[in-house]
TORNUMI-502200 format. One line per 5 residues: number of its first residue (from 1); their letters; for each residue z, x, y of N, C-alpha, C, O. Coordinates in nm, 3 decimals. Example, Ala and Ser with C-alpha at 12.3 -4.5 7.8 and 13.67 -1.06 7.14 Angstrom:
// TORNUMI-502200
1) AS) 0.780 1.319 -0.569 0.780 1.230 -0.450 0.780 1.320 -0.330 0.846 1.424 -0.332  0.708 1.285 -0.225 0.714 1.367 -0.106 0.787 1.290 0.003 0.804 1.341 0.114 .
***
This chain:
// TORNUMI-502200
1) XXXXX) 0.041 0.079 -0.113 -0.010 0.005 0.012 -0.028 0.078 0.142 0.051 0.169 0.169  -0.097 0.056 0.201 -0.147 0.124 0.311 -0.058 0.052 0.472 -0.083 -0.059 0.520  0.051 0.161 0.529 0.083 0.110 0.666 0.107 0.156 0.762 0.191 0.241 0.790  -0.009 0.072 0.863 -0.048 0.144 1.002 0.092 0.180 1.074 0.204 0.149 1.036  0.060 0.243 1.173 0.158 0.255 1.283 0.184 0.202 1.363 0.278 0.224 1.439 .
6) XXXXX) 0.079 0.091 1.369 0.129 -0.051 1.480 0.264 -0.146 1.433 0.363 -0.189 1.493  0.194 -0.156 1.243 0.287 -0.259 1.181 0.406 -0.169 1.124 0.484 -0.218 1.042  0.420 -0.020 1.172 0.569 0.007 1.161 0.657 0.023 1.290 0.780 0.029 1.298  0.547 0.029 1.400 0.650 0.037 1.501 0.680 -0.092 1.588 0.750 -0.115 1.687  0.589 -0.173 1.500 0.648 -0.332 1.551 0.764 -0.345 1.473 0.870 -0.365 1.531 .
11) XXXXX) 0.762 -0.336 1.306 0.871 -0.377 1.264 1.023 -0.320 1.270 1.122 -0.356 1.206  1.004 -0.201 1.387 1.132 -0.149 1.404 1.196 -0.196 1.493 1.311 -0.237 1.509  1.077 -0.180 1.568 1.092 -0.280 1.728 1.183 -0.420 1.725 1.279 -0.456 1.793  1.092 -0.498 1.588 1.200 -0.592 1.619 1.332 -0.627 1.519 1.410 -0.721 1.513  1.314 -0.491 1.437 1.467 -0.476 1.396 1.588 -0.417 1.458 1.705 -0.430 1.423 .
16) XXXXX) 1.520 -0.326 1.595 1.663 -0.316 1.703 1.644 -0.468 1.761 1.737 -0.540 1.724  1.545 -0.538 1.845 1.608 -0.612 1.902 1.686 -0.732 1.824 1.747 -0.812 1.894  1.685 -0.748 1.686 1.790 -0.803 1.619 1.895 -0.773 1.613 1.984 -0.856 1.595  1.919 -0.637 1.626 2.033 -0.585 1.593 2.127 -0.590 1.744 2.249 -0.589 1.753  2.002 -0.597 1.884 2.116 -0.592 1.983 2.143 -0.776 2.015 2.241 -0.806 2.083 .
21) XXXXX) 2.065 -0.872 1.970 2.082 -1.007 1.991 2.219 -1.035 1.883 2.299 -1.121 1.921  2.236 -0.992 1.802 2.338 -0.997 1.721 2.472 -0.945 1.801 2.573 -1.015 1.811  2.462 -0.828 1.849 2.581 -0.778 1.945 2.609 -0.805 2.071 2.693 -0.743 2.135  2.541 -0.900 2.115 2.508 -0.942 2.240 2.650 -1.006 2.302 2.673 -0.988 2.421  2.732 -1.069 2.232 2.842 -1.163 2.226 2.981 -1.088 2.287 3.083 -1.138 2.335 .
26) XXXXX) 2.935 -0.925 2.261 3.080 -0.857 2.319 3.054 -0.802 2.469 2.956 -0.801 2.544  3.189 -0.756 2.477 3.164 -0.725 2.650 3.185 -0.557 2.635 3.268 -0.502 2.562  3.090 -0.494 2.723 3.088 -0.394 2.766 3.100 -0.360 2.927 3.069 -0.435 3.019  3.167 -0.197 2.941 3.184 -0.154 3.076 3.054 -0.142 3.138 2.955 -0.083 3.095  3.074 -0.226 3.272 2.910 -0.181 3.366 2.961 -0.022 3.441 3.067 0.032 3.471 .
31) XXXXX) 2.828 0.006 3.448 2.801 0.146 3.542 2.922 0.115 3.663 2.925 -0.007 3.650  2.984 0.133 3.728 3.045 0.162 3.880 3.192 0.032 3.895 3.258 0.003 3.995  3.203 -0.023 3.753 3.286 -0.110 3.752 3.260 -0.222 3.697 3.140 -0.233 3.674  3.315 -0.300 3.670 3.277 -0.473 3.606 3.232 -0.475 3.472 3.246 -0.378 3.399  3.179 -0.581 3.436 3.150 -0.621 3.322 3.032 -0.674 3.257 2.961 -0.755 3.317 .
36) XXXXX) 3.014 -0.646 3.175 2.888 -0.694 3.128 2.876 -0.779 2.968 2.902 -0.752 2.851  2.820 -0.896 3.044 2.845 -1.016 2.910 2.755 -1.098 2.885 2.734 -1.194 2.960  2.679 -1.074 2.768 2.585 -1.200 2.766 2.460 -1.130 2.875 2.399 -1.222 2.931  2.423 -1.025 2.907 2.328 -0.978 2.973 2.374 -0.992 3.135 2.309 -0.932 3.220  2.496 -1.080 3.176 2.509 -1.051 3.304 2.640 -1.001 3.360 2.755 -1.010 3.316 .
41) XXXXX) 2.582 -0.935 3.489 2.693 -0.880 3.526 2.832 -0.937 3.603 2.823 -0.991 3.713  2.912 -0.926 3.562 3.077 -0.918 3.608 3.152 -0.845 3.727 3.253 -0.790 3.685  3.136 -0.830 3.836 3.216 -0.751 3.918 3.333 -0.774 3.997 3.414 -0.694 4.043  3.327 -0.909 4.004 3.498 -0.935 4.079 3.604 -0.983 3.913 3.585 -1.023 3.798  3.735 -0.935 4.022 3.803 -0.957 3.887 3.808 -1.090 3.877 3.775 -1.102 3.759 .
46) XXXXX) 3.835 -1.253 3.934 3.814 -1.353 3.884 3.708 -1.425 3.796 3.711 -1.531 3.733  3.573 -1.286 3.821 3.498 -1.324 3.708 3.497 -1.337 3.582 3.450 -1.422 3.506  3.578 -1.205 3.564 3.604 -1.117 3.458 3.702 -1.169 3.394 3.690 -1.145 3.273  3.803 -1.236 3.422 3.922 -1.282 3.400 3.902 -1.412 3.262 3.937 -1.412 3.144  3.830 -1.511 3.346 3.801 -1.622 3.227 3.743 -1.562 3.088 3.763 -1.616 2.979 .
51) XXXXX) 3.677 -1.454 3.107 3.635 -1.414 2.949 3.668 -1.348 2.874 3.624 -1.335 2.759  3.813 -1.257 2.961 3.871 -1.126 2.890 3.978 -1.221 2.838 3.998 -1.206 2.718  4.066 -1.331 2.908 4.229 -1.383 2.911 4.151 -1.451 2.778 4.186 -1.390 2.678  4.073 -1.539 2.753 4.068 -1.644 2.669 4.140 -1.608 2.527 4.145 -1.710 2.459  4.192 -1.506 2.466 4.219 -1.445 2.363 4.371 -1.475 2.386 4.432 -1.453 2.282 .
56) XXXXX) 4.445 -1.514 2.479 4.558 -1.501 2.438 4.623 -1.414 2.444 4.740 -1.447 2.464  4.598 -1.240 2.432 4.669 -1.173 2.386 4.698 -1.080 2.491 4.630 -1.022 2.575  4.881 -1.085 2.444 4.922 -0.988 2.590 4.891 -0.854 2.617 4.906 -0.808 2.730  4.845 -0.778 2.511 4.796 -0.635 2.589 4.661 -0.618 2.628 4.632 -0.503 2.662  4.562 -0.709 2.633 4.433 -0.749 2.670 4.508 -0.808 2.872 4.475 -0.776 2.987 .
61) XXXXX) 4.617 -0.905 2.812 4.662 -0.930 2.965 4.728 -0.794 3.067 4.707 -0.764 3.184  4.809 -0.737 2.966 4.893 -0.623 3.061 4.750 -0.531 3.104 4.755 -0.495 3.221  4.647 -0.495 3.045 4.590 -0.389 3.105 4.492 -0.453 3.217 4.436 -0.398 3.312  4.489 -0.599 3.173 4.349 -0.638 3.300 4.425 -0.631 3.426 4.392 -0.564 3.524  4.565 -0.731 3.414 4.678 -0.682 3.571 4.676 -0.567 3.574 4.680 -0.540 3.694 .
66) XXXXX) 4.672 -0.446 3.502 4.674 -0.302 3.557 4.571 -0.271 3.631 4.583 -0.223 3.744  4.428 -0.303 3.561 4.298 -0.288 3.668 4.294 -0.393 3.774 4.256 -0.352 3.884  4.323 -0.508 3.764 4.321 -0.576 3.870 4.451 -0.507 4.018 4.417 -0.506 4.136  4.585 -0.461 3.972 4.621 -0.416 4.064 4.588 -0.234 4.151 4.595 -0.180 4.262  4.558 -0.207 4.030 4.504 -0.039 4.032 4.343 -0.009 4.137 4.299 0.085 4.203 .
71) XXXXX) 4.289 -0.170 4.095 4.182 -0.163 4.187 4.186 -0.233 4.326 4.086 -0.222 4.397  4.284 -0.297 4.366 4.296 -0.323 4.497 4.376 -0.190 4.556 4.313 -0.118 4.634  4.467 -0.167 4.534 4.544 -0.029 4.579 4.392 0.078 4.609 4.369 0.124 4.721  4.303 0.103 4.491 4.221 0.182 4.512 4.118 0.129 4.653 4.079 0.179 4.759  4.108 0.035 4.600 4.017 -0.023 4.758 4.067 0.002 4.897 3.996 0.047 4.987 .
76) XXXXX) 4.186 -0.029 4.908 4.255 0.023 5.015 4.279 0.115 5.121 4.276 0.127 5.243  4.325 0.232 4.913 4.340 0.373 4.980 4.207 0.442 5.018 4.205 0.556 5.066  4.053 0.339 4.987 3.936 0.419 5.007 3.922 0.389 5.148 3.841 0.450 5.219  3.996 0.298 5.190 3.876 0.230 5.296 3.979 0.293 5.446 3.936 0.314 5.559  4.140 0.316 5.388 4.214 0.353 5.496 4.105 0.553 5.514 4.050 0.610 5.608 .
81) XXXXX) 4.134 0.594 5.334 4.053 0.754 5.347 3.957 0.751 5.428 3.958 0.813 5.534  3.819 0.643 5.369 3.688 0.673 5.493 3.720 0.636 5.618 3.629 0.677 5.690  3.802 0.581 5.681 3.836 0.586 5.838 3.873 0.668 5.860 3.811 0.700 5.962  3.981 0.786 5.824 4.033 0.880 5.859 3.930 0.988 5.808 3.970 1.096 5.850  3.827 1.002 5.745 3.696 1.061 5.743 3.614 1.052 5.870 3.593 1.150 5.941 .
86) XXXXX) 3.564 0.917 5.898 3.445 0.905 5.936 3.519 0.865 6.112 3.440 0.820 6.195  3.622 0.878 6.141 3.638 0.868 6.319 3.644 1.038 6.352 3.589 1.062 6.460  3.687 1.133 6.296 3.702 1.244 6.305 3.531 1.314 6.340 3.501 1.408 6.415  3.463 1.247 6.275 3.315 1.290 6.236 3.256 1.203 6.335 3.229 1.297 6.410  3.221 1.119 6.387 3.240 1.054 6.511 3.235 1.059 6.626 3.161 1.018 6.714 .
91) XXXXX) 3.369 1.144 6.615 3.417 1.212 6.744 3.331 1.322 6.761 3.278 1.344 6.870  3.307 1.415 6.628 3.248 1.556 6.709 3.100 1.493 6.734 3.049 1.544 6.834  3.034 1.414 6.683 2.905 1.354 6.693 2.871 1.306 6.838 2.765 1.323 6.898  2.994 1.236 6.887 3.008 1.195 7.051 3.029 1.347 7.095 2.958 1.395 7.183  3.070 1.377 7.069 3.122 1.512 7.181 3.298 1.574 7.204 3.337 1.652 7.291 .
96) XXXXX) 3.360 1.522 7.118 3.506 1.516 7.132 3.548 1.582 7.047 3.493 1.564 6.938  3.642 1.669 7.053 3.728 1.779 7.005 3.724 1.694 6.821 3.734 1.578 6.781  3.707 1.809 6.764 3.737 1.769 6.601 3.860 1.767 6.542 3.893 1.872 6.485  3.988 1.618 6.539 4.066 1.646 6.462 4.091 1.666 6.336 4.087 1.567 6.263  4.121 1.788 6.282 4.147 1.853 6.179 4.255 1.755 6.112 4.206 1.687 6.023 .
101) XXXXX) 4.365 1.738 6.131 4.460 1.689 6.059 4.409 1.524 6.068 4.476 1.477 5.976  4.350 1.437 6.110 4.289 1.334 6.084 4.183 1.334 5.934 4.198 1.270 5.830  4.075 1.433 5.972 3.997 1.464 5.891 4.071 1.487 5.708 4.044 1.452 5.593  4.153 1.552 5.767 4.269 1.634 5.614 4.328 1.532 5.524 4.343 1.530 5.402  4.357 1.448 5.619 4.455 1.361 5.579 4.365 1.195 5.536 4.416 1.098 5.480 .
106) XXXXX) 4.220 1.209 5.586 4.200 1.092 5.539 4.096 1.148 5.403 4.051 1.092 5.303  4.090 1.239 5.440 4.022 1.327 5.254 4.159 1.299 5.097 4.141 1.278 4.977  4.287 1.314 5.182 4.334 1.329 5.092 4.400 1.145 5.014 4.450 1.111 4.907  4.365 1.081 5.129 4.447 0.954 5.085 4.285 0.899 5.032 4.306 0.825 4.937  4.138 0.908 5.059 4.061 0.872 4.961 4.044 0.940 4.813 4.013 0.879 4.711 .
111) XXXXX) 4.065 1.044 4.822 4.123 1.118 4.688 4.197 1.052 4.577 4.189 1.052 4.454  4.313 0.967 4.717 4.424 0.900 4.588 4.347 0.786 4.564 4.374 0.718 4.464  4.253 0.753 4.639 4.202 0.624 4.650 4.116 0.626 4.505 4.127 0.549 4.409  4.038 0.726 4.519 3.926 0.765 4.381 3.996 0.777 4.258 3.935 0.728 4.162  4.130 0.840 4.228 4.247 0.827 4.157 4.270 0.691 4.100 4.264 0.662 3.980 .
116) XXXXX) 4.290 0.628 4.177 4.297 0.504 4.193 4.211 0.399 4.104 4.257 0.312 4.030  4.070 0.431 4.132 3.980 0.361 4.103 3.946 0.372 3.962 3.897 0.283 3.892  3.984 0.520 3.923 3.960 0.593 3.779 4.043 0.522 3.673 4.012 0.496 3.557  4.178 0.493 3.753 4.287 0.438 3.634 4.219 0.285 3.644 4.206 0.228 3.535  4.183 0.229 3.737 4.159 0.112 3.719 4.037 0.050 3.607 4.047 -0.040 3.524 .
121) XXXXX) 3.943 0.123 3.635 3.784 0.138 3.507 3.894 0.214 3.416 3.835 0.319 3.441  3.952 0.237 3.370 4.035 0.294 3.212 4.107 0.197 3.145 4.114 0.187 3.023  4.194 0.077 3.279 4.241 -0.013 3.189 4.203 -0.115 3.178 4.261 -0.207 3.121  4.054 -0.120 3.252 3.959 -0.261 3.196 3.854 -0.186 3.100 3.779 -0.265 3.044  3.830 -0.040 3.065 3.771 -0.038 2.939 3.827 -0.066 2.812 3.768 -0.110 2.713 .
126) XXXXX) 4.000 -0.024 2.830 4.090 -0.043 2.722 4.097 -0.243 2.707 4.112 -0.293 2.595  4.088 -0.303 2.795 4.102 -0.414 2.781 4.013 -0.451 2.715 4.039 -0.520 2.616  3.844 -0.408 2.755 3.727 -0.454 2.666 3.748 -0.418 2.521 3.725 -0.493 2.426  3.810 -0.256 2.513 3.856 -0.249 2.375 3.886 -0.318 2.265 3.825 -0.328 2.159  4.007 -0.375 2.309 4.057 -0.485 2.282 3.997 -0.588 2.251 3.986 -0.640 2.140 .
131) XXXXX) 3.947 -0.625 2.369 3.855 -0.798 2.345 3.773 -0.753 2.216 3.791 -0.833 2.124  3.711 -0.675 2.193 3.583 -0.638 2.094 3.627 -0.604 1.964 3.565 -0.600 1.858  3.747 -0.577 1.993 3.809 -0.557 1.831 3.854 -0.748 1.779 3.825 -0.805 1.675  3.919 -0.793 1.883 4.003 -0.923 1.890 3.868 -1.074 1.851 3.879 -1.185 1.801  3.743 -0.986 1.913 3.671 -1.152 1.888 3.586 -1.083 1.802 3.573 -1.181 1.728 .
136) XXXXX) 3.517 -0.999 1.748 3.419 -0.953 1.625 3.433 -0.848 1.574 3.427 -0.744 1.639  3.460 -0.854 1.419 3.484 -0.761 1.349 3.390 -0.658 1.329 3.270 -0.687 1.322  3.429 -0.538 1.319 3.279 -0.405 1.333 3.184 -0.437 1.242 3.202 -0.457 1.122  3.059 -0.444 1.317 2.934 -0.486 1.282 2.871 -0.372 1.221 2.878 -0.262 1.275  2.803 -0.392 1.104 2.634 -0.290 1.067 2.573 -0.294 1.152 2.567 -0.411 1.191 .
141) XXXXX) 2.510 -0.221 1.220 2.396 -0.249 1.282 2.282 -0.131 1.305 2.319 -0.016 1.281  2.144 -0.154 1.350 2.006 -0.061 1.311 1.944 -0.108 1.415 1.913 -0.223 1.445  1.925 0.025 1.484 1.825 0.029 1.577 1.749 0.133 1.580 1.794 0.241 1.542  1.606 0.118 1.630 1.505 0.215 1.607 1.499 0.331 1.744 1.492 0.275 1.854  1.502 0.464 1.747 1.492 0.570 1.785 1.391 0.632 1.808 1.323 0.688 1.722 .
146) XXXXX) 1.352 0.629 2.008 1.203 0.714 1.991 1.288 0.798 2.080 1.370 0.765 2.165  1.239 0.941 2.028 1.232 1.041 2.178 1.126 1.147 2.140 1.057 1.146 2.038  1.125 1.238 2.236 1.043 1.372 2.214 1.068 1.496 2.300 1.070 1.529 2.419  1.090 1.562 2.149 1.117 1.708 2.173 0.988 1.816 2.153 0.921 1.802 2.050  0.946 1.938 2.263 0.871 2.017 2.231 0.770 1.949 2.202 0.704 1.981 2.103 .
151) XXXXX) 0.731 1.835 2.283 0.610 1.786 2.263 0.631 1.744 2.167 0.596 1.853 2.123  0.660 1.680 2.066 0.665 1.653 1.955 0.704 1.512 1.969 0.800 1.507 2.046  0.665 1.377 1.921 0.708 1.242 1.930 0.790 1.251 1.806 0.757 1.333 1.720  0.884 1.181 1.790 0.990 1.149 1.657 1.049 1.006 1.703 1.111 0.977 1.805  1.007 0.922 1.587 1.067 0.813 1.555 1.142 0.773 1.443 1.102 0.791 1.327 .
156) XXXXX) 1.255 0.718 1.473 1.377 0.745 1.319 1.469 0.585 1.339 1.453 0.501 1.428  1.532 0.583 1.265 1.634 0.426 1.242 1.765 0.489 1.252 1.814 0.573 1.176  1.823 0.430 1.376 2.015 0.473 1.372 2.112 0.306 1.284 2.121 0.183 1.281  2.146 0.396 1.247 2.208 0.282 1.139 2.398 0.340 1.153 2.462 0.434 1.106  2.429 0.217 1.245 2.622 0.230 1.253 2.649 0.146 1.148 2.581 0.060 1.092 .
161) X) 2.805 0.207 1.126 2.892 0.120 1.037 3.035 0.089 1.162 3.131 0.019 1.130 .
***
């Protein structure tokens, strides 16, 4: 039996789509904060809460509360730090004397905001991990793999247990 390249490519693509559609009901962490759920991005805690907290799990609720608290504090520290950095730079552009202390303080406060934001994202990732563990048991999935290395195209299949 002879199988041509198109049939092989199409069947691997179809298998990958089936594997994706079976695992699309889980949550995943979106880059820059927030959650991806069923193809939609939810960025605000008020949007994420009904999805994450429908399990009534106290561990998920604890991690989500940490996420909300650290996210809010990180936003406040980031704003104040940005103001502390921007005001001296604006004055320098306008011809005033550069305020080194305010600039250094703004850098420090902005760094604290970044640390709090990182902690918030870590708490959200932990809550998502707990949610995915509660909602769906570990699945076996497979997806096609296409990549090019040293001017040679490779075709493969990735199986995850």
